[in-house]
N, C-alpha and C positions, 0 to 999 in steps of 0.2 A: 536575401537568403532563400534558398529553395531546396527541395528534396533532392538529394544526390543518389540515394539508393534505398530500396526496401531492405531492412535488416531482418525482420521477422514477419512472416506472412500472417494474414488473417486466419488461415486454416491452422497454422502452427499455434497461434494464440488460443484459438477455440479448443484445440485438442488439449493444450496444457491446462486451461481453466477447468475443463472436464475432469482431467486426471487429478488435479488438486482438490476439486470439489468432492470427488469420491473419497480421497484421503480424509477430508474434514468430516464428511458424512459418517465414515467408519469410526473415527476417533470420538465424535460427540453423539453417537447414536444413543437415544434415550435420555439425553441431557439437554439443558437449555444453553443456547449460545447467543451472545451479543456480538454482532459484527459492527465494528466501528470503522467507517470509511474516512480517510483523511482528505478533505477537500483542498483543492478542486480536482486534482489529478486522479484520485481513486474512484470517482463516481462511475466510470465506465466498467472497470473491473468488478466493482461491487455489484453493479447491475447484472453483469454476465454471471458472476458467481451465485448471486441470489436465485437465479432461475434454476440452478442445479443443486441447491441445498435442500435436502429432505430431512429437516430437523425442526425442533422447536426453536425458532430463531427470531431475534429482534434486530432491527437495523437502526443505527444511529450514525451521526456524522459529527466530525469536529473540523474546525478550520483553525489552523495555527500559523503563526508567522515566526520566522527565526530572524533575529536581528544580529547581523555580523558586522562589525565595523571593518577595519582593515584586517582584523583577525577573526577567525571563526570562533564564536563563543558558544553557539548552540543554545543560547537562551531562547526559551519558548514563550511566546505570548499567545494566549488563547483568544481567538477572534469569535469563534462559535463553540460553546461547550456542549457537552452531552445533555440530552433531555432526560435520559433514564439513569437511574441509580444502578451501578454495577457491583455493589456489595454482594459478595458470595455468588457471583455469576462467572461463567466461563466467558472470556473476552478474546476476540480475534481482531487485532488491528490490521486493517488492509491499507497498504500503501501502493502507489503506482511504481515508484522507483526508490531503491536504497542506494545511496552513494556515500556521503561522509559518515552517516550514522548519528551525527550530533543531535539533530532534531528528534529522530525516532528514539534515541536513547533517553533523552530528557522527557519525552512524552510517555514512554513506558514507565519511567520512575514516577511521574505524576499520577498515572492511572493505577500503579501499584499502591500508592498511598490511599486509594479509595477502597481498598480491601476486596478486590475481586477474588473469586475462587482460583482462577488461573488466567494468565495472559499469554497469548501466542501472537506471532507476527507473520503476516502474509505480505510478500512483495512480489509484484509481477515481474519486475526487472531489477537485477542486482548488478551494479557496476563492480568490476573486478578491481581488487587491490586499491581502493580509495578510502576505505573506512578509517576514520580517525578515532571513532568511538564505537568499536564493533559490538554488535549485539547479535544474538542468535535469530536467524530468520527461519522459522519453522516450516513455512511453505514458500518456496521460491519458484518463480516461473522460468526465467531465462537469465543467464549470466551474459553481460554485455561489456564491451570495451569502453574506452573513455570518450568516444564520439558524442557529439551533441545530438540527442535523439528527440523525435516528436511522434505524435500519434498515440492511439490507444490511451488517451487521457493526458498525455504529456504535451506541453505547448511551448510555443515561442511567441511571447507577447500576446497571449490569449488565442493564438491561431494554431491550427492543426490537431487539436484535441480529438476531433471527430473521426480522424482516420482510423480504419479498422485494423491497421497494421502498424508496426514500429518502423520508422524511417530515420535515416541520417540526414541532418540538415547541414548544408554547407553554403 
C-alpha cells in the first residue's frame, strides 16, 4: 500500500487548527479547560492545538480499544485512563477522526458519568455519512469521504502518522 494522493495539505490543516483554536479560546476565555487526547491518533492534533490555546488548560490522554466481533458493538476498553479528576471541569475530547461514532459515543457517556461541568468534542477529520451512533462534533476540521486515509496522526499498521498532511492510501 502506498500514498495515491494528498487529500488535505499541511497548510490547510494548519489554517484549520488555528481557526478552531480561536473558537475554543473565545468560548473558554476565563475558564479552565481539560483537553483529553485519544491515543494514538490524536497526539499530533493535540500538540498543534496546544500551541495555540491561550487558556487555563490541562492536557491528559486516554487510550481506548474497541472490540468488535463480526458486528460493531462499540464496547470500550480503557487501556490508559485519565490521570486528572474531571469533576466540575470543562472537558474537550480531541479525536483524529470520527467515523462510526460508536467508540466516541461510549467514551463520552463514560466521561459524563464522572460529572464534568461540560463536555465537547473536537475531531480533525469527519467521515461523511458513516456514523452508526451519531454524536455532536462541536469543533470539526474537515469532512472527508470513505477513502482509507493516513497522515496527521492516522496510520496504517503504525506507519504514516508523521505525515504533516492527510493522504489517501491505495
